[in-house]
VEXLUM-42200 format. One record per residue: x, y, z of N, C-alpha, C, O in turn. Coordinates in steps of 0.2 Angstrom, whole numbers, padded with zeros to 4 digits, always signed. Layout:
% residues N
XYZXYZXYZXYZ ...
END
This chain:
% residues 233
+0023+1007+0512+0020+1003+0507+0025+1000+0502+0029+1004+0499 +0024+0994+0501+0029+0990+0497+0028+0992+0490+0023+0994+0487 +0033+0990+0486+0033+0991+0478+0027+0987+0475+0024+0989+0471 +0027+0981+0477+0022+0976+0475+0015+0979+0476+0010+0978+0472 +0014+0982+0482+0007+0984+0483+0005+0990+0479+0000+0991+0477 +0010+0995+0478+0009+1001+0474+0008+0999+0467+0003+1001+0463 +0011+0994+0464+0010+0991+0457+0003+0988+0457+0000+0989+0452 +0001+0984+0462-0005+0981+0462-0011+0986+0462-0016+0986+0458 -0010+0992+0465-0015+0997+0465-0015+1000+0459-0020+1002+0456 -0009+1001+0455-0009+1004+0449-0013+0999+0444-0016+1002+0439 -0012+0993+0444-0016+0988+0440-0023+0989+0441-0027+0990+0436 -0025+0989+0447-0033+0990+0449-0035+0997+0446-0041+0997+0443 -0031+1002+0447-0033+1009+0445-0034+1009+0437-0038+1012+0434 -0029+1005+0434-0029+1005+0426-0036+1001+0424-0039+1003+0419 -0037+0996+0427-0043+0992+0425-0049+0996+0427-0054+0996+0423 -0049+0999+0432-0055+1003+0434-0056+1009+0429-0062+1010+0426 -0051+1012+0427-0051+1018+0422-0053+1015+0415-0057+1018+0411 -0051+1009+0413-0053+1006+0407-0060+1004+0407-0064+1006+0402 -0062+1001+0412-0070+0999+0413-0074+1006+0413-0079+1006+0409 -0072+1011+0416-0076+1017+0416-0076+1020+0409-0081+1023+0407 -0070+1020+0406-0070+1023+0399-0074+1019+0394-0078+1023+0390 -0074+1013+0395-0078+1009+0390-0086+1010+0392-0090+1011+0387 -0088+1010+0398-0095+1012+0400-0097+1019+0397-0102+1020+0395 -0092+1024+0398-0094+1030+0395-0094+1031+0388-0099+1034+0385 -0090+1027+0384-0091+1026+0377-0098+1024+0375-0101+1027+0371 -0100+1018+0378-0106+1016+0377-0112+1021+0378-0116+1022+0374 -0111+1024+0384-0116+1029+0386-0117+1035+0381-0122+1037+0379 -0111+1037+0379-0110+1043+0375-0113+1041+0368-0117+1045+0365 -0112+1035+0365-0114+1033+0359-0122+1033+0359-0125+1036+0354 -0125+1030+0364-0132+1029+0364-0135+1036+0365-0140+1038+0362 -0132+1040+0369-0134+1047+0371-0134+1051+0365-0139+1055+0363 -0128+1051+0361-0128+1055+0355-0133+1053+0350-0136+1057+0346 -0133+1046+0349-0138+1044+0344-0145+1046+0345-0149+1048+0341 -0147+1046+0352-0154+1048+0354-0155+1056+0352-0160+1058+0351 -0149+1059+0352-0150+1067+0351-0148+1068+0344-0148+1074+0342 -0148+1063+0340-0146+1065+0332-0139+1067+0331-0138+1070+0326 -0134+1066+0336-0128+1068+0335-0123+1063+0332-0125+1057+0332 -0118+1065+0329-0113+1059+0327-0108+1058+0332-0104+1062+0335 -0108+1051+0335-0104+1050+0340-0097+1051+0339-0093+1053+0344 -0094+1050+0334-0087+1051+0333-0085+1058+0334-0079+1059+0335 -0089+1063+0333-0087+1070+0334-0089+1072+0341-0088+1078+0342 -0091+1068+0345-0093+1070+0352-0087+1071+0356-0083+1067+0356 -0086+1077+0359-0081+1078+0364-0081+1073+0369-0075+1071+0372 -0087+1071+0372-0087+1066+0377-0085+1060+0375-0082+1056+0379 -0086+1058+0369-0084+1051+0366-0076+1051+0366-0073+1046+0367 -0073+1057+0364-0066+1057+0363-0063+1056+0370-0058+1053+0371 -0066+1060+0375-0063+1059+0382-0064+1053+0385-0059+1050+0389 -0069+1049+0384-0071+1043+0386-0066+1038+0383-0063+1033+0386 -0064+1038+0377-0060+1034+0373-0053+1035+0376-0049+1030+0377 -0051+1041+0377-0044+1043+0380-0043+1040+0387-0038+1037+0389 -0049+1040+0391-0049+1037+0398-0048+1029+0397-0044+1027+0401 -0051+1026+0393-0051+1019+0392-0044+1017+0390-0041+1012+0392 -0041+1021+0385-0034+1019+0382-0029+1020+0388-0025+1016+0388 -0030+1026+0391-0025+1027+0397-0025+1022+0402-0020+1020+0404 -0031+1020+0404-0032+1015+0409-0029+1008+0407-0026+1005+0411 -0030+1006+0400-0028+1000+0398-0020+1000+0397-0017+0995+0399 -0017+1006+0395-0010+1006+0395-0007+1006+0402-0002+1003+0403 -0010+1009+0407-0007+1008+0414-0008+1001+0416-0003+0999+0419 -0013+0998+0415-0013+0991+0417-0008+0986+0414-0005+0982+0417 -0007+0987+0407-0003+0983+0403+0005+0985+0406+0009+0981+0405 +0006+0991+0408+0012+0993+0410+0014+0990+0417+0019+0988+0418 +0009+0991+0422+0010+0989+0429+0010+0982+0430+0013+0979+0434 +0005+0978+0426+0004+0971+0428+0011+0967+0427+0012+0963+0432 +0015+0967+0422+0021+0963+0422+0026+0965+0427+0029+0961+0430 +0026+0972+0428+0031+0974+0434+0028+0971+0440+0033+0969+0444 +0022+0971+0442+0019+0968+0448+0021+0961+0449+0023+0959+0454 +0020+0957+0443+0022+0950+0443+0029+0949+0445+0031+0945+0449 +0034+0953+0442+0041+0953+0443+0043+0954+0450+0046+0951+0453 +0040+0960+0453+0042+0962+0459+0039+0957+0465+0042+0955+0469 +0033+0955+0464+0030+0950+0468+0034+0944+0468+0035+0941+0474 +0036+0941+0462+0040+0935+0462+0047+0936+0466+0049+0932+0469 +0050+0942+0465+0056+0944+0468+0056+0944+0475+0060+0941+0479 +0050+0947+0478+0049+0948+0485+0048+0941+0488+0051+0939+0494 +0045+0936+0484+0044+0929+0487+0051+0926+0487+0052+0922+0492 +0055+0927+0482+0061+0924+0481+0066+0927+0487+0070+0923+0490 +0066+0933+0488+0070+0936+0493+0068+0933+0500+0073+0931+0504 +0062+0932+0501+0060+0930+0508+0062+0922+0508+0065+0920+0514 +0061+0918+0503+0063+0911+0503+0071+0911+0504+0073+0906+0508 +0075+0915+0500+0082+0914+0500+0085+0916+0507+0089+0913+0510 +0082+0922+0510+0085+0925+0516+0083+0920+0522+0087+0919+0526 +0077+0917+0521+0075+0912+0526+0080+0906+0526+0082+0903+0531 +0082+0904+0520+0086+0898+0519+0093+0900+0522+0097+0896+0525 +0095+0906+0521+0102+0908+0523+0102+0909+0531+0106+0906+0534 +0097+0912+0534+0097+0912+0541+0095+0906+0545+0098+0905+0550 +0091+0902+0541+0090+0895+0544+0096+0891+0545+0097+0887+0549 +0101+0892+0541+0108+0889+0541+0113+0891+0546+0118+0888+0548 +0111+0897+0549+0115+0900+0554+0115+0896+0561+0109+0895+0563 +0120+0894+0564+0120+0891+0570+0119+0895+0576+0120+0901+0576 +0116+0892+0581+0114+0896+0587+0117+0893+0593+0117+0887+0594 +0120+0897+0597+0124+0895+0603+0119+0891+0608+0114+0894+0610 +0120+0885+0609+0115+0881+0613+0116+0883+0621+0112+0881+0625 +0121+0887+0622+0122+0889+0629+0118+0895+0631+0117+0896+0637 +0115+0898+0626+0110+0904+0627+0103+0902+0625+0102+0896+0622 +0098+0906+0626+0092+0905+0624+0091+0904+0617+0086+0900+0614 +0095+0907+0613+0096+0906+0606+0091+0911+0602+0085+0911+0604 +0094+0914+0597+0091+0919+0593+0095+0923+0589+0101+0924+0590 +0092+0926+0584+0096+0930+0579+0093+0937+0579+0087+0938+0578 +0097+0942+0581+0095+0949+0580+0097+0950+0572+0103+0950+0570 +0092+0952+0569+0093+0954+0561+0092+0961+0560+0087+0964+0562 +0098+0964+0558+0098+0972+0558+0093+0974+0553+0091+0971+0548 +0090+0980+0554+0084+0982+0551+0085+0983+0543+0081+0982+0539 +0091+0986+0541+0093+0987+0535+0098+0982+0532+0103+0980+0535 +0097+0980+0526+0102+0975+0523+0108+0980+0521+0108+0986+0521 +0114+0976+0521+0120+0980+0520+0123+0980+0513+0121+0975+0509 +0127+0984+0511+0130+0984+0505+0138+0984+0506+0142+0987+0502 +0140+0981+0512+0146+0981+0514+0151+0976+0511+0157+0975+0513 +0148+0972+0507+0152+0967+0504+0158+0970+0500+0157+0976+0497 +0163+0967+0499+0169+0970+0496+0168+0972+0489+0167+0968+0485 +0169+0979+0488+0168+0981+0481+0173+0979+0476+0172+0979+0470 +0179+0977+0478+0184+0975+0474+0183+0968+0471+0187+0965+0467 +0178+0964+0474+0176+0958+0471+0175+0958+0464+0171+0962+0461 +0177+0953+0460+0176+0953+0453+0173+0946+0451+0175+0941+0455 +0169+0945+0446+0166+0939+0445+0172+0933+0443+0171+0928+0446 +0177+0935+0440+0182+0930+0438+0185+0927+0444+0187+0921+0444 +0187+0932+0449+0190+0930+0455+0186+0925+0459+0188+0920+0462 +0179+0927+0459+0174+0922+0463+0173+0916+0459+0172+0911+0463 +0173+0916+0453+0172+0910+0449+0177+0904+0450+0175+0898+0450 +0183+0906+0452+0188+0902+0454+0187+0898+0460+0189+0892+0461 +0183+0901+0465+0182+0898+0471+0175+0896+0472+0173+0892+0476 +0170+0898+0467+0164+0896+0467+0162+0894+0459+0159+0898+0456 +0164+0888+0457+0164+0887+0450+0157+0887+0447+0157+0888+0441 +0152+0886+0451+0145+0885+0448+0142+0892+0448+0136+0893+0445 +0145+0897+0451+0142+0904+0451+0142+0907+0444+0146+0907+0440 +0136+0909+0442+0134+0912+0435+0136+0919+0435+0135+0923+0440 +0138+0922+0429+0139+0929+0428+0133+0933+0429+0133+0938+0432 +0127+0930+0427+0121+0934+0428+0119+0935+0435+0117+0940+0437 +0121+0930+0439+0119+0930+0447+0123+0935+0450+0121+0939+0454 +0130+0936+0448+0134+0940+0451+0133+0948+0449+0133+0952+0453 +0131+0948+0443+0129+0955+0440+0123+0958+0444+0123+0964+0446 +0118+0954+0444+0112+0955+0448+0113+0957+0455+0110+0962+0458 +0117+0953+0458+0119+0954+0465+0122+0961+0466+0121+0965+0471 +0127+0963+0462+0131+0969+0462+0126+0975+0461+0126+0980+0464 +0121+0974+0456+0117+0980+0454+0112+0981+0460+0110+0987+0462 +0109+0975+0463+0104+0976+0468+0107+0979+0475+0103+0982+0479 +0113+0978+0475+0116+0981+0482+0121+0987+0481+0126+0988+0484 +0118+0991+0476+0122+0998+0475+0121+1002+0481+0125+1007+0483 +0116+1001+0485+0114+1005+0491+0110+1000+0496+0107+0995+0494 +0111+1001+0503+0107+0997+0508+0100+0998+0506+0097+1003+0504 +0096+0993+0509+0089+0992+0508+0086+0989+0514+0089+0985+0517 +0079+0990+0515+0076+0986+0520+0075+0979+0518+0074+0977+0513 +0076+0975+0523+0075+0967+0522+0068+0965+0522+0063+0969+0523 +0066+0959+0520+0060+0956+0521+0058+0956+0528+0062+0955+0532 +0052+0958+0530+0050+0959+0537+0048+0952+0540+0048+0952+0547 +0047+0947+0537+0045+0941+0539+0049+0935+0536+0050+0935+0530 +0052+0930+0541+0056+0925+0538+0053+0918+0541+0049+0918+0546 +0054+0913+0537+0052+0906+0540+0058+0902+0542+0061+0899+0538 +0060+0903+0548+0066+0900+0551+0065+0897+0557+0060+0899+0561 +0068+0891+0559+0067+0888+0566+0069+0892+0572+0066+0891+0577 +0074+0896+0571+0077+0900+0577+0072+0905+0579+0068+0908+0575 +0073+0907+0585+0069+0913+0587+0073+0919+0584+0079+0919+0584 +0070+0924+0582+0073+0930+0578+0069+0936+0580+0063+0936+0581 +0073+0942+0579+0069+0948+0579+0072+0953+0574+0079+0954+0574 +0068+0956+0570+0071+0961+0565+0072+0968+0569+0067+0970+0572 +0078+0970+0569+0080+0975+0574+0079+0982+0570+0082+0984+0565 +0074+0986+0573+0073+0993+0570+0078+0997+0574+0081+0996+0579 +0079+1004+0571+0083+1008+0575+0081+1009+0582+0085+1010+0586 +0074+1009+0583+0072+1010+0590+0073+1004+0594+0075+1005+0600 +0073+0998+0591+0075+0992+0595+0082+0993+0597+0084+0991+0602 +0086+0995+0592+0094+0995+0593+0095+1000+0599+0100+0998+0603 +0092+1005+0600+0093+1010+0605+0091+1007+0612+0095+1008+0617 +0086+1003+0612+0084+0999+0618+0089+0994+0620+0091+0994+0626 +0092+0991+0615+0097+0986+0617+0103+0989+0619+0106+0987+0624 +0105+0994+0616+0111+0998+0618+0110+1001+0625+0115+1002+0629 +0104+1002+0627+0103+1005+0634+0104+0999+0639+0106+1001+0645 +0103+0993+0637+0104+0987+0642+0111+0985+0641+0114+0984+0647 +0114+0984+0636+0121+0982+0635+0124+0985+0628+0120+0988+0624 +0130+0985+0628+0133+0987+0622+0130+0983+0616+0129+0977+0617 +0130+0986+0610+0127+0983+0604+0131+0977+0603+0129+0972+0599 +0138+0977+0605+0142+0971+0603+0145+0967+0609+0149+0963+0608 +0142+0968+0614+0144+0964+0620+0137+0962+0624+0132+0965+0623 +0138+0957+0628+0132+0955+0632+0127+0952+0628+0121+0951+0630 +0128+0949+0622+0123+0946+0618+0120+0940+0621+0114+0939+0621 +0125+0936+0623+0123+0930+0626+0118+0931+0632+0113+0927+0634 +0120+0936+0636+0116+0938+0642+0109+0940+0640+0104+0938+0644 +0108+0943+0634+0102+0945+0632+0098+0939+0628+0093+0940+0626 +0102+0934+0627+0099+0928+0624+0099+0928+0616+0095+0925+0613 +0104+0932+0614+0105+0932+0607+0112+0929+0605+0117+0930+0608 +0112+0926+0599+0118+0923+0596+0123+0928+0592+0129+0927+0592 +0120+0933+0590+0123+0938+0586+0119+0943+0583+0113+0942+0582 +0122+0948+0580+0118+0953+0576+0120+0952+0569+0126+0952+0567 +0115+0951+0565+0116+0949+0558+0113+0954+0553+0108+0957+0554 +0117+0955+0548+0115+0959+0542+0116+0955+0536+0120+0950+0535 +0112+0956+0531+0113+0953+0524+0112+0958+0519+0109+0963+0519 +0114+0956+0513+0113+0960+0507+0107+0958+0504+0103+0953+0506 +0105+0961+0499+0099+0959+0494+0102+0953+0490+0107+0953+0488 +0098+0948+0490+0100+0942+0485+0100+0944+0478+0096+0948+0476 +0105+0942+0474+0106+0943+0467+0104+0936+0464+0106+0931+0466 +0100+0936+0458+0098+0930+0455+0100+0930+0448+0102+0935+0445 +0101+0924+0445+0102+0923+0438+0095+0924+0435+0090+0925+0438 +0095+0923+0428+0089+0925+0424+0083+0920+0425+0078+0921+0425 +0085+0913+0427+0080+0908+0428+0078+0908+0435+0073+0905+0437 +0080+0912+0439+0078+0913+0446+0079+0906+0450+0075+0905+0454 +0085+0902+0448+0086+0896+0452+0093+0896+0455+0095+0891+0457 +0096+0902+0455+0103+0903+0458+0103+0910+0462+0100+0915+0459 +0105+0910+0468+0105+0916+0471+0112+0917+0475+0115+0912+0477 +0114+0923+0476+0120+0925+0479+0119+0930+0484+0116+0935+0483 +0121+0929+0491+0119+0933+0496+0126+0935+0500+0130+0930+0501 +0127+0941+0503+0132+0942+0508+0129+0942+0515+0124+0946+0516 +0132+0939+0519+0129+0939+0526+0135+0941+0531+0141+0938+0531 +0133+0945+0536+0138+0948+0540+0135+0947+0547+0129+0948+0549 +0140+0944+0552+0137+0943+0559+0142+0946+0564+0148+0945+0563 +0140+0950+0569+0144+0952+0574+0142+0948+0580+0136+0949+0583 +0146+0944+0583+0145+0940+0589+0148+0942+0596+0148+0938+0600 +0151+0948+0596+0154+0951+0602+0160+0955+0600+0161+0956+0594 +0163+0958+0605+0169+0962+0604+0174+0958+0601+0176+0953+0603 +0176+0960+0595+0182+0956+0591+0179+0950+0588+0184+0946+0587 +0173+0949+0588+0170+0943+0585+0165+0944+0580+0160+0947+0581 +0167+0942+0574+0162+0943+0568+0165+0940+0562+0171+0937+0562 +0161+0940+0557+0163+0937+0550+0158+0940+0545+0153+0942+0546 +0161+0939+0539+0157+0941+0533+0158+0935+0527+0164+0934+0526 +0152+0933+0525+0153+0927+0520+0148+0928+0514+0143+0931+0515 +0151+0926+0508+0146+0925+0503+0143+0919+0503+0146+0914+0503 +0136+0918+0502+0133+0912+0502+0130+0911+0495+0126+0915+0492 +0131+0905+0492+0128+0904+0485+0123+0898+0486+0124+0893+0490 +0117+0900+0484+0111+0895+0484+0108+0893+0478+0109+0897+0473 +0105+0887+0478+0102+0885+0472+0095+0882+0473+0094+0879+0479 +0090+0883+0469+0084+0881+0470+0083+0874+0467+0083+0873+0461 +0082+0869+0472+0082+0862+0470+0075+0859+0473+0074+0859+0478 +0072+0856+0468+0065+0854+0469+0061+0859+0473+0057+0857+0478 +0061+0865+0471+0057+0870+0474+0059+0873+0480+0056+0877+0483 +0065+0871+0483+0068+0873+0489+0075+0876+0488+0079+0873+0485 +0076+0882+0491+0082+0885+0491+0087+0881+0496+0086+0880+0502 +0093+0879+0493+0098+0876+0497+0105+0879+0496+0107+0881+0491 +0109+0879+0501+0115+0882+0501+0120+0877+0497+0120+0871+0499 +0124+0880+0492+0128+0875+0489+0135+0878+0489+0140+0875+0486 +0136+0884+0492+0143+0886+0492+0143+0892+0498+0139+0895+0499 +0149+0892+0501+0151+0897+0506+0158+0900+0505+0163+0896+0505 +0158+0906+0504+0165+0909+0503+0166+0914+0509+0164+0920+0509 +0170+0913+0514+0172+0918+0519+0176+0923+0516+0181+0922+0512 +0174+0929+0518+0178+0935+0515+0182+0938+0521+0187+0941+0520 +0180+0938+0527+0184+0941+0533+0181+0937+0539+0175+0935+0539 +0185+0937+0544+0183+0935+0551+0188+0938+0556+0194+0940+0555 +0185+0939+0562+0189+0942+0568+0187+0938+0574+0190+0940+0579 
END
């Protein structure tokens, strides 16, 4: 279950608890008044008030986080779709991208913002910092992309099947694939209109590369504005 789904459930649970608490407050007040009791001293009134406050607090806490996570997941999908859509496909084969199940944190740790800024002048410090923070460890990628190429998200089970047919790094063309791709989690600036992604491809024995891709959101569409090769073989 995704983080956005859990947060959305928390929002609904909070709203439900708030509504239930308010209804109980109304019921307790009328019930107490009918019995000649003082509502403010009723234990049930106190518990109902506590439930309403707790539910409201949960909703107010979870809602902005849900909005942020949902926006990020939408941006992740759009950015990675833009990155993978720009990958060339060998016309000699059926064409397709094998996309590894987990995103990678294999980008070079010795990279520093100032060094990259010399080669990517428009790269913002906030974008690089977010990129580094989000990629402290590997993470699962978005499961669905909007790209023109045929693609498959490779799970560990899929990888075992492929390896039984051919080596994971040979015979890709025979199987109709152009390469095995992994990517980092995108890092964003505060305005969410610039993104930095690391993309790695293995295209056969002794064939591969790793690149940093810089994207900008222009007229609502993510476009690649910079490419920095880090290694190739």
